[in-house]
C-alpha positions in Angstrom: 21.0 -1.9 -19.1 19.5 -4.9 -18.5 15.7 -3.7 -18.8 16.7 -1.9 -22.1 18.0 -5.0 -23.4 14.8 -7.0 -22.5 12.9 -4.4 -24.2 14.8 -4.2 -27.5 14.4 -8.2 -27.5 10.8 -8.1 -26.9 10.0 -5.4 -29.8 12.0 -7.2 -32.1 10.5 -10.5 -31.4 7.2 -9.0 -31.7 8.2 -7.3 -35.0 9.5 -10.6 -36.5 7.0 -13.1 -35.6 3.4 -11.2 -35.5 2.7 -11.9 -39.1 4.3 -15.4 -39.0 2.2 -16.2 -36.0 -1.0 -15.0 -37.7 -0.4 -17.2 -40.7 0.6 -20.0 -38.5 -2.9 -19.8 -36.9 -5.2 -19.7 -40.0 -6.3 -23.3 -39.6 -6.9 -23.3 -35.8 -10.0 -22.6 -34.1 -9.7 -19.5 -31.6 -12.4 -21.5 -29.4 -10.6 -24.6 -29.3 -8.8 -24.2 -26.1 -9.3 -26.8 -23.3 -11.0 -24.3 -21.0 -13.5 -23.1 -23.5 -15.0 -26.6 -24.4 -18.0 -27.9 -22.6 -17.2 -30.1 -19.8 -13.8 -29.0 -19.3 -12.0 -29.4 -15.8 -12.5 -25.6 -15.0 -16.2 -25.4 -16.1 -17.2 -25.0 -12.5 -15.2 -22.1 -11.8 -16.6 -18.4 -11.5 -14.6 -17.4 -14.6 -16.0 -20.0 -16.7 -19.6 -19.6 -15.3 -19.4 -16.0 -16.1 -18.2 -16.5 -19.6 -20.9 -19.1 -20.4 -23.5 -16.2 -19.8 -22.4 -14.4 -23.0 -20.2 -16.6 -24.9 -20.8 -20.2 -25.0 -18.4 -22.3 -26.8 -18.9 -23.9 -30.0 -19.9 -27.6 -29.3 -18.3 -28.7 -32.5 -14.7 -28.0 -31.2 -14.4 -31.2 -29.2 -11.1 -32.7 -30.7 -8.7 -33.4 -27.8 -5.7 -31.5 -27.6 -3.2 -32.4 -25.0 -1.0 -29.4 -23.8 0.6 -29.0 -20.4 2.9 -26.7 -18.5 3.2 -23.0 -19.0 1.9 -23.3 -22.6 -1.4 -24.8 -21.3 -1.9 -22.3 -18.3 -1.4 -19.6 -20.8 -3.9 -20.9 -23.0 -6.4 -21.2 -20.8 -5.7 -18.1 -19.1 -6.5 -16.6 -22.6 -9.7 -18.4 -23.1 -10.8 -17.0 -19.9 -10.0 -13.4 -20.8 -11.3 -13.8 -24.3 -14.9 -15.2 -23.5 -15.4 -13.3 -20.1 -18.2 -10.6 -20.1 -15.8 -8.1 -18.5 -12.2 -7.0 -18.8 -10.2 -9.6 -16.9 -6.8 -10.9 -16.7 -6.0 -14.4 -15.4 -3.4 -16.6 -14.0 -4.0 -20.4 -14.3 -2.2 -23.1 -12.3 0.3 -25.1 -14.9 -0.4 -28.3 -12.9 -1.5 -29.0 -9.2 0.5 -27.3 -7.1 2.2 -25.2 -9.7 1.4 -21.5 -10.1 3.8 -19.7 -12.6 5.4 -18.3 -9.3 5.8 -19.3 -5.9 3.1 -17.1 -4.0 0.0 -15.7 -5.4 1.3 -12.1 -4.9 4.6 -13.2 -7.0 2.5 -14.5 -9.7 -0.1 -11.6 -10.0 3.0 -9.2 -10.4 3.3 -10.6 -13.9 -0.3 -9.4 -14.8 -0.7 -6.4 -17.1 -1.3 -3.3 -14.7 -0.3 -5.1 -11.6 2.5 -4.3 -9.2 3.5 -5.3 -6.0 5.4 -4.1 -2.8 8.2 -6.3 -1.4 9.6 -7.0 1.8 10.1 -9.6 4.6 11.2 -12.1 1.9 8.4 -12.0 -0.2 5.8 -10.1 -2.5 3.5 -8.3 -0.1 0.3 -5.5 -1.2 -0.9 -6.0 -4.4 -1.7 -3.0 -6.5 -3.9 -2.9 -9.5 -3.5 -0.1 -11.7 -1.1 1.6 -9.0 -3.9 1.3 -6.2 -4.1 -1.1 -3.3 -7.8 -0.6 -2.9 -9.1 -3.9 -4.4 -11.6 -6.2 -3.2 -10.2 -10.0 -2.8 -12.6 -13.0 -3.2 -12.1 -16.6 -2.5 -14.3 -18.6 -5.2 -16.3 -15.6 -5.7 -16.7 -15.2 -2.0 -15.7 -12.2 0.2 -12.6 -12.8 2.3 -10.6 -10.6 4.6 -7.8 -10.9 7.2 -8.2 -9.3 10.5 -9.9 -5.9 10.3 -8.9 -5.3 6.7 -11.2 -5.2 3.7 -9.2 -7.7 2.0 -7.4 -11.0 2.4 -3.5 -11.3 2.8 -3.0 -12.9 -0.6 0.5 -13.9 0.7 -1.2 -16.3 3.3 -3.1 -18.4 0.8 -0.5 -20.9 -0.2 -0.2 -21.3 -4.2 -0.1 -25.1 -4.0 -3.8 -24.9 -3.1 -4.9 -22.6 -6.1 -6.4 -23.3 -9.4 -6.2 -20.0 -10.8 -6.5 -16.3 -10.1 -8.9 -13.7 -11.9 -8.2 -10.0 -11.9 -11.3 -8.1 -12.8 -10.4 -4.8 -14.1 -14.2 -3.8 -14.7 -17.1 -4.7 -12.8 -20.5 -6.3 -13.4 -23.5 -6.0 -11.3 -23.5 -9.5 -9.7 -19.8 -9.2 -8.3 -19.5 -8.1 -4.8 -19.0 -4.5 -4.4 -15.7 -2.8 -3.7 -12.3 -2.2 -5.4 -11.5 1.2 -7.2 -9.3 -0.4 -9.9 -10.2 -4.1 -9.5 -11.5 -7.2 -7.8 -9.1 -10.4 -7.6 -10.8 -13.6 -7.4 -8.6 -16.6 -6.1 -10.0 -20.0 -7.2 -9.3 -22.9 -5.0 -9.6 -26.4 -6.2 -12.9 -28.5 -5.9 -13.2 -32.2 -6.2 -15.4 -32.0 -9.5 -12.5 -29.9 -11.2 -11.1 -33.6 -11.8 -12.5 -36.8 -13.3 -11.5 -39.0 -10.5 -8.8 -40.0 -8.1 -5.8 -37.3 -7.9 -2.9 -37.6 -5.4 -0.3 -34.8 -5.7 2.3 -33.3 -3.6 5.3 -31.1 -3.5 8.4 -30.2 -1.4 11.0 -27.4 -1.8 14.0 -26.2 0.1 14.8 -22.7 -0.1 17.9 -20.6 0.7 17.9 -16.9 1.3 21.3 -15.3 0.8 21.1 -12.2 3.2 19.9 -14.3 6.1 21.9 -17.1 5.1 19.1 -19.5 6.4 17.4 -22.5 4.9 13.8 -23.0 4.7 11.3 -25.4 3.3 7.9 -26.0 1.8 5.6 -29.0 1.4 2.1 -29.3 0.1 -0.4 -32.4 -0.7 -3.6 -32.8 -2.3 -6.3 -35.7 -2.5 -9.3 -35.8 -4.2 -11.6 -38.5 -5.5 -15.4 -38.5 -6.9 -17.6 -41.4 -7.1 -20.9 -42.4 -8.9 -23.4 -43.7 -6.1 -26.8 -44.7 -5.8 -27.5 -41.1 -4.2 -25.8 -39.3 -7.0 -22.1 -38.1 -8.0 -19.9 -37.2 -4.7 -16.5 -35.8 -4.5 -14.2 -35.0 -1.8 -10.9 -32.9 -1.8 -8.6 -32.1 0.9 -5.3 -30.1 0.6 -2.8 -29.1 2.9 0.3 -26.8 2.9 3.0 -25.8 5.2 6.2 -23.5 4.7 8.7 -22.0 6.9 11.0 -19.3 5.6 13.7 -17.4 7.1 14.4 -13.9 5.8 16.2 -10.6 6.4 15.6 -6.9 5.2 18.3 -4.4 5.7 17.7 -0.6 6.0 19.7 2.3 6.2 18.1 5.7 6.8 18.2 9.5 7.1 15.2 10.8 9.4 13.7 14.1 9.1 15.7 17.3 9.4 15.3 20.0 12.0 17.8 22.7 13.0 19.3 23.1 16.4 18.4 26.0 18.5 20.0 29.3 17.2 20.9 27.6 13.7 19.0 27.8 10.2 20.6 24.6 9.0 18.4 21.5 9.3 20.3 18.2 10.6 18.5 14.7 10.5 17.1 14.1 14.1 18.4 10.6 13.6 20.2 8.4 11.3 21.2 4.7 11.2 20.2 1.3 10.0 18.3 -2.0 11.0 18.2 -5.6 10.4 14.9 -7.3 10.2 15.3 -11.0 10.7 12.4 -13.3 10.7 11.1 -16.7 10.9 7.6 -17.1 9.3 5.5 -20.1 9.0 2.3 -20.6 7.3 -0.1 -23.5 7.6 -3.0 -23.9 5.4 -5.9 -26.5 4.9 -8.5 -26.6 2.2 -11.5 -29.0 2.1 -14.5 -29.3 -0.3 -17.0 -31.9 -0.6 -19.7 -31.8 -3.7 -22.8 -33.8 -4.1 -24.9 -34.0 -7.2 -27.9 -36.3 -6.5 -29.4 -35.4 -10.0 -28.1 -33.8 -13.2 -30.0 -30.4 -12.3 -29.2 -30.4 -8.5 -25.8 -29.9 -6.7 -25.0 -29.2 -3.1 -21.4 -28.4 -1.8 -19.5 -27.5 1.3 -16.1 -25.8 1.2 -13.7 -24.8 4.1 -10.4 -22.9 4.4 -8.1 -22.4 7.3 -5.0 -20.6 7.1 -2.4 -19.7 10.1 0.4 -17.3 9.9 3.0 -17.0 12.4 5.8 -14.6 12.2 8.7 -14.1 15.0 11.0 -11.6 13.8 13.6 -9.2 15.3 14.8 -5.7 14.5 18.4 -4.8 15.3 18.4 -1.2 15.5 21.4 1.2 15.3 20.3 4.8 16.0 22.6 7.6 15.8 21.7 10.9 17.1 23.7 13.8 15.5 22.6 16.4 17.8 22.8 14.6 21.0 26.0 15.8 21.8 28.3 18.6 20.8 28.0 19.4 17.0 31.4 20.6 15.9 31.1 21.0 12.3 28.6 20.8 9.5 28.5 21.0 5.8 25.5 21.7 3.6 24.2 20.6 0.4 25.3 23.2 -2.4 22.1 23.2 -3.9 20.0 23.3 -0.5 22.2 25.4 1.9 19.3 24.9 4.5 20.2 21.3 4.9 23.3 19.6 6.4 25.1 16.8 4.3 27.4 15.9 6.9 28.1 16.7 10.6 30.7 15.7 13.3 29.4 15.4 16.9 31.7 14.7 20.0 30.6 12.9 23.1 27.6 11.5 21.2 24.9 9.9 23.0 23.8 6.8 20.8 21.2 4.1 20.8 20.9 0.5 19.8 17.7 -1.3 20.2 16.1 -4.8 19.8 12.6 -5.1 18.9 11.2 -8.6 19.0 7.9 -9.2 17.6 5.4 -12.5 17.8 2.5 -12.0 15.3 -0.1 -14.8 14.5 -3.1 -14.8 12.3 -5.7 -17.4 12.4 -8.3 -17.2 9.6 -11.2 -19.4 8.6 -13.7 -19.5 6.0 -16.6 -22.1 5.8 -19.2 -22.1 2.9 -22.3 -24.2 2.2 -24.5 -23.6 -0.8 -26.5 -25.3 -3.7 -27.5 -24.9 -7.2 -30.6 -26.1 -8.8 -31.4 -26.0 -12.6 -34.9 -26.1 -13.8 -35.7 -25.5 -17.3 -34.2 -22.2 -18.3 -33.7 -21.0 -14.8 -30.9 -21.5 -12.6 -31.1 -20.8 -8.8 -28.1 -20.8 -6.3 -27.8 -19.8 -2.9 -25.0 -19.9 -0.2 -23.9 -19.2 3.3 -20.7 -17.9 4.2 -19.1 -17.6 7.7 -15.5 -15.8 8.0 -13.4 -15.3 11.0 -9.7 -13.9 11.5 -8.0 -13.2 14.8 -4.7 -11.5 14.8 -2.9 -11.6 18.3 0.4 -9.7 18.5 3.0 -8.8 21.2 6.4 -6.9 20.9 9.0 -6.1 23.5 11.6 -3.5 22.9 14.5 -2.4 24.8 16.9 0.5 24.1 20.5 0.3 25.0 22.8 3.1 25.0 26.5 3.9 25.0 28.5 7.3 24.3 30.7 7.6 21.4 33.8 10.1 21.5 32.9 11.0 18.0 30.7 10.4 15.4 31.0 11.6 11.8 27.9 11.3 9.4 27.9 11.9 5.6 24.1 12.0 5.2 24.3 11.3 1.5 27.0 9.1 0.1 25.8 7.7 -3.1 22.1 8.1 -1.7 23.0 6.3 1.4 24.2 7.7 4.8 27.7 6.8 5.9 28.2 6.6 9.5 32.1 6.8 11.0 32.4 6.0 14.9 35.6 6.4 16.5 36.9 5.4 19.8 34.3 2.8 20.6 33.8 -0.9 19.9 30.3 -1.6 19.1 30.6 -5.3 20.1 31.8 -4.8 23.7 28.8 -5.3 26.2 30.5 -3.6 29.0 30.1 -0.5 27.2 26.3 -0.4 26.9 23.4 0.4 29.3 20.0 -0.7 29.4 17.6 2.5 29.1 14.1 2.2 27.9 11.3 -0.3 27.6 8.5 -0.7 25.2 6.1 -3.3 26.2 2.8 -3.8 24.2 0.5 -6.4 22.9 -2.7 -6.2 20.9 -5.7 -8.3 19.3 -7.7 -7.8 16.3 -10.9 -9.9 15.6 -13.3 -10.0 12.9 -16.4 -12.1 12.2 -19.0 -12.0 9.3 -21.9 -13.9 8.1 -22.8 -13.5 4.6 -25.9 -14.9 2.5 -26.6 -14.5 -1.0 -29.1 -16.0 -3.6 -29.1 -15.5 -7.2 -31.4 -16.5 -10.2 -30.3 -16.8 -13.9 -32.8 -17.1 -16.3 -31.7 -18.1 -20.0 -33.5 -17.2 -23.1 -33.7 -19.5 -26.4 -33.2 -16.6 -28.7 -33.8 -13.0 -29.2 -32.0 -9.8 -28.0 -31.6 -11.0 -24.4 -29.6 -14.0 -23.7 -30.2 -14.2 -20.2 -31.2 -12.2 -17.0 -29.8 -12.2 -13.6 -31.4 -11.1 -10.2 -29.8 -11.6 -6.8 -29.6 -10.1 -3.3 -26.8 -10.3 -0.5 -26.9 -9.7 3.3 -23.8 -9.5 5.6 -23.3 -8.8 9.1 -19.7 -8.1 10.2 -18.1 -7.3 13.7 -14.6 -6.0 13.9 -12.8 -5.2 17.1 -9.4 -3.9 18.2 -7.6 -3.6 21.2 -4.1 -2.8 22.1 -1.6 -1.2 24.7 -0.4 2.3 24.1 3.3 2.2 22.8 4.5 4.5 25.4 8.4 4.3 26.6 9.0 3.1 30.1 12.2 4.6 31.4 14.5 2.8 33.7 15.3 5.1 36.4 19.1 4.3 37.2 20.8 2.9 33.9 21.7 -1.1 34.1 24.9 -2.2 32.5 23.8 -4.7 29.7 26.6 -7.3 30.7 25.2 -7.4 34.4 22.2 -9.8 33.2 23.2 -13.0 32.1 21.8 -13.9 28.6 20.5 -10.6 28.0 22.9 -9.2 25.4 23.5 -10.5 21.8 25.5 -9.3 19.0 23.3 -8.2 15.8 24.1 -9.7 12.2 26.7 -7.8 10.1 27.5 -6.1 6.8 24.4 -3.5 7.1 23.2 -2.7 3.4 26.1 -4.5 2.0 28.4 -2.5 4.3 27.3 0.9 2.8 26.3 2.6 6.1 29.7 2.0 7.7 28.1 0.1 10.6 28.5 -3.6 11.0 27.6 -5.6 14.2 26.6 -4.2 17.5 25.2 -5.1 20.9 21.7 -4.9 21.8 19.5 -7.3 23.6 18.7 -11.0 22.9 15.7 -11.6 21.0 14.6 -15.0 22.7 15.4 -13.4 26.1 13.1 -10.7 25.5 10.1 -13.1 24.5 10.8 -15.8 26.8 11.7 -14.0 30.0 9.7 -10.8 29.4 8.5 -10.9 33.2 12.3 -10.7 34.1 12.7 -7.7 31.8 9.6 -6.0 33.2 11.3 -6.4 36.9 14.3 -4.4 35.6 12.2 -1.6 34.8 10.1 -1.9 38.0 7.0 -3.1 36.2 4.7 -5.8 37.4 4.7 -9.1 36.2 2.1 -10.2 33.2 1.0 -8.3 30.3 -0.1 -4.7 30.4 -3.9 -4.2 30.5 -5.1 -2.8 27.1 -5.5 0.8 27.0 -9.2 1.7 26.5 -8.3 4.8 24.4 -7.2 2.5 21.8 -9.9 0.0 21.7 -12.8 0.3 19.0 -15.8 -2.1 18.0 -17.5 -1.8 14.7 -20.5 -3.4 13.6 -21.2 -3.2 9.8 -24.4 -4.5 8.0 -24.7 -4.5 4.2 -27.9 -5.0 2.1 -27.3 -5.5 -1.5 -29.7 -6.3 -4.6 -28.8 -6.4 -8.1 -30.5 -7.0 -11.6 -28.3 -7.5 -14.7 -29.3 -8.5 -18.2 -27.1 -10.2 -21.0 -27.5 -9.5 -24.5 -26.3 -10.4 -28.0 -27.4 -8.9 -31.6 -25.8 -8.6 -35.0 -24.7 -5.0 -36.4 -24.2 -6.0 -40.0 -21.3 -8.6 -40.0 -20.5 -7.9 -36.3 -21.6 -9.7 -33.4 -22.2 -7.5 -30.4 -22.6 -8.7 -26.8 -22.4 -7.8 -23.3 -24.3 -7.1 -20.1 -25.9 -4.3 -18.4 -27.3 -3.8 -14.9 -27.2 -2.0 -11.6 -26.5 -3.0 -8.0 -28.0 -1.2 -5.0 -26.0 -1.3 -1.7 -27.1 -0.1 1.7 -24.3 0.2 4.4 -24.8 0.7 8.1 -21.8 1.5 10.3 -22.2 1.7 14.2 -18.6 2.6 15.5 -17.8 2.4 19.2 -14.7 3.8 21.2 -13.8 5.0 24.5 -16.2 7.7 25.1 -16.6 8.3 21.2 -19.0 7.1 18.6 -20.1 7.2 15.2 -23.0 6.1 13.1 -23.1 6.0 9.3 -25.7 4.7 6.7 -25.4 5.3 3.0 -27.3 4.1 0.2 -25.7 3.7 -3.2 -26.6 2.9 -7.0 -23.8 1.0 -8.8 -24.8 0.9 -12.5 -22.5 -1.3 -15.0 -22.3 -1.8 -18.6 -20.0 -4.2 -20.6 -20.2 -4.7 -24.3 -17.8 -6.7 -26.7 -18.0 -6.3 -30.6 -16.6 -9.3 -32.3 -15.0 -7.3 -35.4 -13.7 -10.7 -36.8 -13.1 -14.0 -35.7 -10.1 -13.1 -33.9 -10.3 -9.3 -33.2 -12.9 -7.8 -30.5 -13.5 -4.6 -29.0 -14.9 -4.0 -25.7 -16.2 -1.0 -23.7 -17.3 -0.6 -20.0 -18.8 1.8 -18.0 -19.7 1.5 -14.2 -19.6 3.2 -10.8 -17.8 1.8 -7.8 -18.0 2.1 -4.2 -14.9 1.2 -1.7 -15.5 1.4 1.9 -12.6 2.7 4.3 -10.6 -0.1 6.2 -12.0 -0.8 9.6 -8.7 0.4 11.3 -8.8 3.7 9.3 -12.2 4.3 11.2 -10.4 4.0 14.7 -11.4 7.3 16.4 -8.4 7.2 18.8 -4.7 8.2 18.5 -1.8 6.9 20.3 0.8 9.5 21.1 4.5 9.1 21.7 6.9 12.0 23.1 9.3 13.2 20.6 12.2 13.6 23.1 15.0 15.9 23.0 17.1 15.4 19.6 16.9 18.8 18.4 14.3 21.5 17.6 11.7 19.2 16.0 8.8 22.0 16.3 6.4 19.4 18.1 6.6 17.8 21.6 4.8 14.6 20.3 3.9 12.6 17.2 0.6 10.8 17.1 -1.3 8.0 14.8 -4.7 7.2 14.6 -7.9 6.8 12.6 -10.7 9.1 11.3 -14.2 7.9 11.9 -15.3 10.9 9.7 -14.0 9.0 6.8 -16.4 8.2 3.9 -16.3 5.7 0.9 -14.5 6.4 -2.1 -16.5 6.5 -5.2 -15.5 6.3 -8.9 -16.9 6.7 -12.3 -14.8 4.2 -14.3 -14.8 3.9 -18.3 -12.7 1.5 -20.0 -11.9 0.2 -23.6 -9.8 -2.6 -24.8 -8.8 -4.1 -28.2 -7.8 -7.8 -28.1 -6.4 -9.7 -31.1 -6.2 -13.6 -30.6 -4.6 -15.0 -33.9 -3.9 -18.3 -32.4 -3.8 -20.4 -29.3 -2.0 -19.0 -26.5 -1.4 -16.0 -28.6 -2.6 -12.6 -28.2 -2.0 -8.8 -28.7 -4.2 -6.7 -26.3 -4.5 -2.8 -25.8 -6.6 -1.2 -22.9 -7.3 2.2 -21.9 -8.9 3.4 -18.6 -10.3 6.7 -17.1 -11.6 7.1 -13.5 -13.0 9.8 -11.9 -12.1 9.6 -8.1 -14.0 11.1 -5.3 -12.8 11.0 -1.8 -9.6 9.0 -2.1 -8.2 8.0 1.1 -4.5 8.8 1.9 -2.5 9.4 5.2 -1.4 12.9 5.9 0.1 14.6 9.1 -1.0 17.7 10.7 -0.2 19.6 13.7 -3.0 19.1 16.4 -3.1 20.2 20.1 -2.1 17.7 22.7 -1.9 18.0 26.5 -1.6 21.8 26.2 1.2 21.4 23.6 1.5 20.5 20.0 1.7 16.9 18.3 2.3 15.9 14.7 -0.7 13.4 14.2 -0.8 11.0 11.1 -4.6 10.3 10.1 -6.1 8.7 7.1 -8.2 11.5 5.4 -10.5 11.9 2.4 -9.1 13.9 -0.3 -11.0 15.9 -2.8 -11.8 14.9 -6.4 -9.1 13.2 -8.3 -8.8 11.2 -11.7 -6.6 7.9 -12.6 -6.0 7.3 -16.1 -3.8 5.1 -18.3 -3.2 2.7 -20.9 -1.9 -1.0 -21.0 -0.6 -3.1 -23.8 0.2 -6.9 -23.8 1.7 -9.5 -26.2 2.3 -13.2 -25.7 3.3 -15.9 -28.1 4.9 -19.3 -28.6 7.0 -19.4 -31.7 5.9 -23.0 -32.9 6.7 -22.0 -36.4 10.8 -22.0 -35.7 12.6 -25.0 -36.4 13.5 -27.9 -34.2 14.3 -26.9 -30.6 13.5 -23.3 -31.1 10.0 -24.1 -31.5 9.9 -24.2 -27.7 10.7 -20.5 -27.2 7.7 -18.1 -26.1 7.4 -14.7 -24.7 5.2 -12.4 -22.9 5.3 -8.8 -22.9 3.2 -6.1 -21.2 3.4 -2.6 -20.2 1.5 -0.1 -18.1 1.2 3.8 -18.4 -0.6 5.3 -15.5 -1.2 8.9 -14.1 -3.2 9.5 -10.8 -3.7 12.7 -9.2 -6.1 14.0 -6.1 -6.8 17.2 -4.2 -4.6 17.8 -1.1 -7.4 17.9 1.8 -4.8 20.0 4.0 -3.1 22.5 1.6 -5.4 22.2 -1.3 -4.2 21.7 -5.0 -3.6 18.5 -7.0 -0.9 15.8 -6.3 0.0 12.6 -7.0 -1.8 9.5 -5.9 0.6 7.4 -3.5 1.8 4.1 -4.9 1.1 4.9 -8.5 4.0 4.3 -10.7 3.9 6.2 -14.1 5.3 3.3 -16.0 5.7 -0.5 -15.4 6.3 -3.5 -17.6 7.1 -7.3 -17.6 9.3 -9.1 -20.0 9.3 -12.9 -19.7 11.3 -15.2 -21.9 9.8 -18.8 -21.8 11.1 -22.1 -23.2 9.1 -25.3 -23.1 10.0 -28.5 -24.8 11.3 -31.9 -24.3 10.0 -32.0 -20.9 11.8 -28.8 -19.6 10.1 -25.6 -18.8 12.0 -22.3 -18.2 11.0 -18.8 -17.5 13.0 -16.0 -17.0 10.9 -12.9 -15.7 11.9 -9.2 -15.5 9.7 -6.8 -13.6 10.1 -3.1 -13.3 8.3 0.0 -12.4 9.1 3.7 -12.2 9.2 5.8 -9.2 6.1 6.5 -7.1 5.4 8.7 -4.1 5.4 6.6 -0.8 3.6 9.2 1.3 3.1 12.8 2.3 3.7 15.5 5.0 6.6 13.7 6.8 7.4 16.8 8.9 10.9 18.5 9.1 12.3 21.3 7.2 13.4 19.2 4.3 10.9 18.1 1.6 7.8 16.5 3.1 7.0 14.2 0.3 9.1 10.8 0.2 9.5 9.6 -3.4 10.7 5.9 -4.4 13.4 5.6 -7.1 12.4 3.0 -10.1 13.3 -0.6 -9.3 13.1 -3.8 -11.0 13.7 -7.4 -10.2 14.8 -10.7 -12.2 13.5 -13.9 -11.4 13.8 -17.6 -12.7 11.7 -20.6 -12.6 12.7 -24.1 -14.2 10.9 -27.4 -13.9 11.8 -30.9 -15.8 9.2 -33.6 -16.0 11.5 -36.6 -15.3 8.1 -38.8 -16.0 4.3 -38.1 -16.0 4.2 -38.5 -12.4 7.5 -36.6 -11.2 8.9 -33.2 -11.9 12.0 -31.5 -10.6 11.9 -27.7 -9.8 14.5 -24.7 -9.5 13.4 -21.3 -8.9 15.4 -17.9 -7.9 14.2 -14.6 -7.1 16.0 -11.5 -6.8 18.8 -12.6 -9.3 20.2 -8.9 -9.8 20.2 -8.4 -5.9 18.2 -5.2 -6.3 18.6 -2.0 -3.9 15.7 0.0 -2.8 16.1 4.0 -2.6 13.7 6.6 -1.7 14.0 10.4 -1.0 12.6 13.1 0.5 11.7 15.1 -2.8 9.8 18.2 -3.5 8.6 21.3 -1.8 8.4 21.9 1.9 5.0 22.7 2.9 6.0 25.6 5.3 9.0 27.1 3.9 8.2 26.6 0.0 11.9 25.5 -0.5 12.6 22.6 -2.8 15.0 19.8 -1.8 15.9 16.2 -2.8 17.9 14.4 -0.1 18.1 10.5 0.8 15.8 8.7 3.2 15.9 5.0 3.0 18.2 2.4 1.5 17.1 -1.2 1.4 18.4 -4.6 0.6 16.7 -7.7 0.5 17.3 -11.6 0.1 18.1 -13.5 -3.1 16.4 -16.9 -2.8 17.1 -20.2 -4.4 14.7 -23.3 -4.4 15.0 -26.8 -5.4 12.1 -29.3 -5.0 10.1 -32.0 -6.7 6.5 -32.1 -7.3 4.4 -35.7 -8.0 1.0 -36.6 -8.8 -0.9 -39.8 -9.8 
């Protein structure tokens, strides 16, 4: 109901005010925004540099217009979009330390065509046009976390960011990679400011499901001086935040029949609390030196640290581990149980304690020399990321006289235990230990050099050539996640400090299970040797399993050439870029007894053109080939196996997961078109369409393989066959300045995306939906900014999508997520020019996530739709203050 109301509101406002806005804009210069004028603060950003190649602003537009807050950020973002050579959407910081949302990922979800996945108290994976295969850059340079291809955007503090550009089409001078886009995070530098800047912010945040407080703090100092050796600028920024979070999950696992039965019963049913204490620390430094007007040198550095200590309190019901006395089936799916009753039921709880950490560095040095019509740039970058992690897991057990389960009570399982007190430690015994640790390290050196030559007049406006070389080594080592049995079970109550009581009210009480006994998180992490002794294991960490180690050396060599052009087609001005990037990739992958070598050369042409149909209306077209390499972890040639145990006839003795050294890069042919209307400053209406031929998209599939003379259901990433991704985007934003009095502070942003994506199933053949792709998504943002107050109320929604395929079992093997939406609020009040008070709230509607096993079973060919997960998340409420002078 809420989403429909927002849509009706947005459509009505668009119809009422589009014509009025156009009339009000007749005497305004469309190129008069702060961002587009010479000497603007963001003139040194990659977006502004790119824009200047094909669309230099009019020097006559020099009247100073002071605009702040959301309006200013939207106006600047609009100017970047309007003048860039490719199709791009941008987010610009409202002020120092103030993105429109509290994290980069949160802010990106408002961009047309972008969705995010949520969990652990924040927005996580960013999807551009439905897919996660994007390239992430920092100030135009490649950046990554661990053995991944991209950086974890949530690790970069929003307080240090000047803006974020989402490039939806490519040009030859941008680093290759990304099926659907490239995200460039622009950090602040000292020459962005006129002189001394000191700014800081602090916030306290309350998470309602975890019932815990956290806090965030940041600061920035920047200054520049005119000296006898030239203009020098120095900037230093820092950020620290600590967040407490809790996610709840109730689940039905895959269904398999008992021996002698044709009715599938879930192997497990239960729920889990995930409670975490996450800390992030970041430092950003930059030095710029301009000894002459035509010469500049710079050194930049970024350090981010991520720590996450979290625990999973797991209740695991085993409906078949006892005497099944009764079952009922779904009326429409008689081969699947929708309820069961079991007596003398063996039941588990489990505590999974994790300590994860990431240390990531990027150092960069370079220079820029302008001589005549030519600009020479060169830079050297070093990236290093290290991810150590460990976990200690203990399973505890008890016998329930009876357990009854309704596997589908309104989309969530409902468990009824009788004759047992789940908070009585004397009923529980210690059963199994999992003791694991891992480390992933990645190092890279990258060099690039570029030459830009600008022509005075003629068809060609400039010409660019450049080259880039990288060498990267990614390593990963881990222990195998195999269960260590205890021999003789030990009562939980016999070990002082071992037991704890889990949180309560799991998924708002829907599961029917509240608090229960399991191990204490701090005991497992701080007394690990004592836990090992209980299981007869030696002290100290287990040695890494050589079968899980891999070492990958990758080198890339790239050259490109690109020309920018402009000409008049009658009264229509046409400009754009055309070029090609040639990339050679060399991979040398080593594992325990296995190796793989790959070398592939790719030519990636690109073409972007813009026709200025009027002063306010422009049409863009773009064509390009793209290349996206597999993640390093996906290339891991080794598999980790786990015994399935005896919980019914699962069909296989083991499950396993690993990589695939035979993976090939994903290739696309991309075609884009957009129509953009800019009737006034911070006002725009845009329409875009895209079509991509996708070759060899990578998705994870499970398939039965042989292992130790038995069968195992092994999940691996695999290249699919040919596929396609196509869709359309629409966006509108406007401030209604023509309204009288206080109403003139109203504004709105509306955007929506339609996407369809299919690819060929590499196991069964035929076309199937691409995972993660929602057919529909939209954002509705209501804005009010006047009298020092700034308010944004944002509703974000996406339709259902496929989570994964081939889950196993006799039910449907495809997991499909239900539609979901979230409402967020951001408020800011400027007490003075130097001090602002802030209030932010997320997940105001307290959303609930559901997904289902839905579709046709690959073996039986039977259709079914039954619940899998129900998840609930924190609502957060933040209060804080920002200052600058």
